[in-house]
N, C-alpha and C positions, 0 to 999 in steps of 0.2 A: 188271663188263662183261658177263659171261655172263647175268646176270639181266636186264640192259637189253635184250639181244638177244632173249631169250625173251619179254619183255614186248612189244616192238615186233612180233615175229613173230605173237604171239597176236592182237594188235589187227588186223594185216593179214589174218590168216586169217578172223577173225570178220567183218570188213568184206567180204571177198571172198565168202564163203559167204552172207552176208546179201543181197548184191546178186544173186547167182545165185538164191537162194531167192525173192526178191521178183520176179525176172523170170519164174520158173516159175509163181508165183502169178498174175501178171498175164496170162500166156498162157491160163490156165484160167478166168480171171474175165472181166470185162466189157471189158478193154482188151488183147486178145491182140496187137495190132500193136506196142504199147510193149514187151511182154515179148519178142517176136521180135527187135525192134531191139537190146535190151540183150544178148540171147544171141548175136546175130550179131557185135556189137562185141567181146564177150569172146572169141569164137572167133577173130576176126581178130587180136586181141592175142596169143593163144596161138600162132597161126601165125607172126607176126613174131618172137616170142621163140624159136620153134623154129629159124627160119632164122638168127637171130642166133647161137644157140648152136652150130648144126651147120655153118654156112658162114662167117659173118663173123668170129667169134671165132677159129677155127683159122687163117684167113688172117692175121689180125692178129698172132697169136702167132708164126706162121712168119716174118712180116715183121720183127717185133721181134727174133727170134732171129738172123736174117740181119744186121740192123743192128748188134747187139751183137758179133757175130763179126767183121764186116768193119770196124768203126770202129777197132779196134785200141786200144792203150793207150799212155799216156805215162809215162815213168819218169825222174825227175830224177836227174842224176848230178853234183850239186854245181855248182861254178863252171865246169865244162867243157861244160855244156849239158844237153840232154834227149834220151833215146832214145825213138823211136816204133816200136812193134812191132804188126804186123797180119798174122796167119797166117805166111806165109813171108817177109814183107817187113819189113826193119828200116831205119830212117833216123835219123840223128843231127842234131839242131838245135843251133844256137849258143845260149848263155844268153839268156833273155828280157831284152831291153832292156839288155844289157851287152855292151860291145865285146869281140869275141873276142881272146884273148891273142896277142901278137906272138911267133910261134914261131921267127922267124929269129934265129940266134945267130952273132955275130961272135966269132972265137976270143979276141981280146984282151979281150972283155967278159964272158967266162964267170965270172970270179971277182969281178966287180963287183956292186954292188947291183942287183937287177932293176928294170926300168923301172916307174915308178908308172903307175897307170891315168889320172891327170890330171897336167898339168904342175905343177911347184912354182910358188908365187906369185912367187918371185924371177925365174924365167924369164919369166913373163908380164909382169912389170914391165919387164924388160930389153927385151922385144919390143914394148913399148908397146901391149899389147892389153887393158888394163884397161877401156877405154871404146871406144865406137863412136859416131860421129856419124851420125844419121839424120834423116829429115824431121821426126820427132817431137822432135828435140833430142838431148841427150847421153844415151846409154844405157850403163849400167854392166854389167860382167860378172856374170852370175848363176851360171855354172858351165859344165860341158861335158856335152853330151848323151851319155848312156851308150851309146846305140845306135850312134852314128857318130863320137863324140869331137869333134864340132863345138861351138864356143863358142856360148853362148846369152846374149844381151844384153837389157836392158830397164830401164825406169825403176823406182825403188823406191816401193812404195805406202806409205801411212801407217804400217802396222804389219806387221812381218815376224816370224814365229815360227820359231825353230830348235829342233827337238825331237829327242829320242833318249836312249837309255840311256848307260851308261858305256862308254867305248872304242868308240863308234860314229862319231866324227868331229864331234860337235856343237860342241865348243869350238873345234875347228879351223875349222869353217865360220863361227862368230861372229868369230873372229880374222881370217879372210880378209875378211869383209864390213867389219869395222872398219878394216882396213888399206886396203882399196879406197877407203873413204870418206875416210880421211885423205889418200890420194894424190890425191883430187879436191878438196882444199882445203876439205873440210867441217869444221865444228866438231863434234868427236866427243867424247862423254861416255860413259865406260864405268863402269858401276856393278857392282862385284864385292865383295860383303861376305864372300866366302870366299877372299879374295886370298892367305891364308896357305897354302892347299893347294899341294902340290907341283906339280900340273898345272893350276893355276888360269888363268883367262883373263888375269888381271893379269900373271902371269909371262910369258905368251906375247907380251904387248904392251908390257911395261915399257920396252923400248928406245925406244919411240915416245912416251915421257912428255913430251917437248918439244912434241908436236903433238896429244896426246890428254889430256883431263882425266879423272882417275880419282876415283871416289867409292867409298870403302872402308868407310864406316860408314853406318848407317841415317840418321844426321843429315845426312850429305853427300848421300845419295840423295834425301832429301826436299828439300834445298836445290836440287839440280840439277833435280829434277822441277819445282820452282816456277819456276826460271829458264826452263826449256823452255816451260812453260805461258805465262809472261809474254811470251816471245819470239813465240810463236804469236799471242797477242793483239795484240802490236805490229805484226806483219805484216798482220794483218787491218785495222789502222788505216792501212796504207800504208807501213810501214817497208821498207827494202831487203831483198831475198830472197837468201839464199845457202844452200848445203846444211848441214843441221844433223841430226846422228844421235845419238839417245839409246839406249844399249845397257843393258839390264837383264838381267844373267846371274843364273841361279838364281832366276828370278822368283817361283816358287811360295813359296820360303822367305821372301821379302820380303812378298809380298802376303797371306800368311796372318796377318800382324800387322795388326790392325784399324786401329791408329793410322797405319800406313804406307799401307795399302790405300786408306783413305778419301781420301788425297791423291794417290796415284799412279794409281789406276784411272781417275779422271776425265781425267787427262792422256793415258792410253792411248786412252780413248774419243774425246777430241777429235782426237788424231792420226789415228785411223782415219777420222774424218769429214772432216777438213780438212787434214791434214798433207801429203798428196801435192801439193796445189795450191800449197803454200808451201815445197816442198822440205824438209820436216821429216819424219823417219821415226823410229819406235821399233822396236828389235830386241829381242825377248824370247827368252831362253834357258830352255827348259822341258824337263821329262823326258818328259811324255806329255800327252794331251788329256783325261784324266779330271779330275774335280773336284779330286782330291788333287794331280794333276800340274800343274794350272794355278794353284792357289792361290785362284782365284775363277772360278766357272763363266761369269761374264759375259765373260771374256776371249775365249772361243771365238767370240763374235759380232763381236769387234773385229778379228780377224786377217784381213789382206788377202792375204798370201803365206805359204806354209808350206814349210819345208825339213823333211821328216820322215825322220830317220835310223832305223836299226833299232830296233824295239820290238815287243812282243807284239801279237797281234790284238786283245786286249781293251783295249789302250791307245790304238790308233789308230782304232778303230771309231766313235768319237764324231764324226769329221769326215764329213759327208754324202758328199763326193766320193770318199772312200776305201771306200765300200760297194759300188762297182762291180767290174768285172773288166777285166783286160787279157788278151785271148785267153781261155784256159780257166781262168786263175788269178785268184783273188780278190786285189784290191789289198792288203788287210790281210795276206794270206799272203806276198805279194811283199815288203812292208815288213818282216815278221818274219824274212826271209831275206837282207836286204841286207848286202853286204860293208861293212866300215868305209870311210868316205869317200864312200859313195854315198847318195843321198837321193831319195825320191819327193817331187816338188814339186807343190803345187796353187797355181796362179797366181791373180791377181785376177779372171780370167774363168772360174774353176772348171775349167780344163783341167788334165790330169794329165800329168806327164812324169817321166823319171828322169834325174838329173844326177849327174856325178862332180864333187867339189869339189877345188879346188887344195889341195895340201898346204902347210902353213905352220908354221914354228917360229921360234925367236929369230933364226936366221940369215936367214930371209926378211924378217922385220921390220927387220933391220939393213940389208938391201939397200934396203928402202923408205925408211929414214931417210936413207941416203946420197943417194938420188934426190931426196928432199925438200930436203936441204941443197944439192944441186947446182943445182937450179932456183931456189933462193933463196926457198923458201916461208917466210913469217914464222912464228917459233915461237909457241906458244900465249901466252906471257907478253909477246910483242912486239906481238900483235894488239890494236888498239884497236877495239872494236866500236861505239863511239859511244853505247852505252846506259849511262847512269849506274847503272841498276839492276844490270846485270851487273858493272860495275866495283866496285860496293859488295859484291857477292857474292864476287868474287875477293879483295877487300880483307879480308873477314871470314875467308875460307878460309886466306889466307896470313898473317894476323895483322898486316898493314900498318896503319898508323894514318892514312894519308892516301892519297887517290887522286891519282896523279901525272898531271899534264896540262901540256903545253907552254903557256907564257903566250900566244904568238902564234897558237896553233892552237885554234880553238873545238871544242867537242864535236861540233857538227854537221859541221864541215869534216873532222875526223878520221874520223868515221863514213863520210862520203861517199868519202874517199880509200881507206879500207879496202875498202869494197864494190867500188869501181872496180878496185882492184888484184886482188881475187879474181876479178872478172869477166874481166879481161885474162889472168889465168893460165890460163883455160880455153882460150884461143885462141893464146897465145904462151908461150914460156918466159921466165923472169925476165930473162935477159941481153939479150933483144930488146925489152924494154919500156922506153920512154923516158918522161921526165917529161911530154913533150908528150902522150903517150898518156893519161896520168892526167888531165892538164888537160882534154883533149877529152872523156874519159869522164865527168868531173865536170861538164862544161858550162861550164868556166871560161875566162877569157882570160888573157893573160900576166901580168896584175897579181897573180895567185895563184902565180906561179912560185916565189917564195921560200918560200911556205907548203908547197908540194909538196916542195921540196928539204929543208926543215927536217924535215918529217914522215918522209921517206925516211931521212934521216941519223939521226934520233932513234930510229927503230924498227929500225934495222939491216937495212933492206930492200935487198937487192942489186938494183941497177937500172942500166940504161944511161944515160949522161949525154947 
């Protein structure tokens, strides 16, 4: 470095003295006006440099010193907030984008478990706040805004990524989203090849096995991915639309296997492009956004919505929207300091927010199951989808030798009644649905009354008479 400076300085000095020497020469030769002009210009430059050094530079230094002294400094003090200090002035701020703790204490609650930062899922189910109807249609709960604890609703895009390290709330968020989907009468498939782990996603959701399909081996994952892909193709050809959610937990460990990746990655890509329009979503559970964390770098371009739980700066920096700042702090630094259960989210419009996720465990999913039973939601094995492809896949998975169908009910009629029933469940509870409602939803007249009755009786659908 020192040699380079010496070299550049030498060139500049030689150039400067060369110009001055040439100017003096021209003054004494045949072109004195040119020499005077050069010397006058050099003199003006020196005068400006002198003014800059003696006047402007000191003023700038003084101004900078005043700015650094008066601007003060911020010091984080953990979850309780930030201290701002400037000369004799000190001010305490609440935590960035985190709701301040409730400090009111009721005597009889002193020895109880402290209040959680977000409601339990069971409480949300009891309050009927899982969905919200808007002009855009049905919107599902996305979480609670950390700044003011208000619920956030929205539709689900084609691909949702839930990321984070261990003990950050990632599995709880996936379990929450899966339960919400099941509560909205969606067909939910959960792929968890690590289901034997003590805190696996499967163990959190096992109580809902009557309403959720579980894929616990690579072969079952491939089979369910193929069914999902075929269903999307069917819907593009005009088949009925209902919510369908495909959950792939520990996605990286699955996608690193080439024989699996070559079949599953195209499914994820198609869901990112067309899934939203056909109410089909893929939820990916990943550790981080590096190549290693994703299993395949292409996944990064397919993600429409991100729940990012705590991870290091080096693991979240790959998402363009996370390279900005919130206030004076870098978003990647905020992510690295997130409490468990909190997530920085990037939505489908590239907007950033911080959400608290509802807490869920087996007791919450048991409440969800009771609610599903109370409203008469058909269990997974009672639902007739009308797709012979899917019935054969179920037949293969369960080892059955025949696809059971009622003699008087055609495949087309069964499919139509099933879709009509799911559509009615969005606006009514089961005990208020009549057979006339199903007849009208299917566009049938009374001559189909016995078909509807036989279908309801055979499938165990609780319905008003």
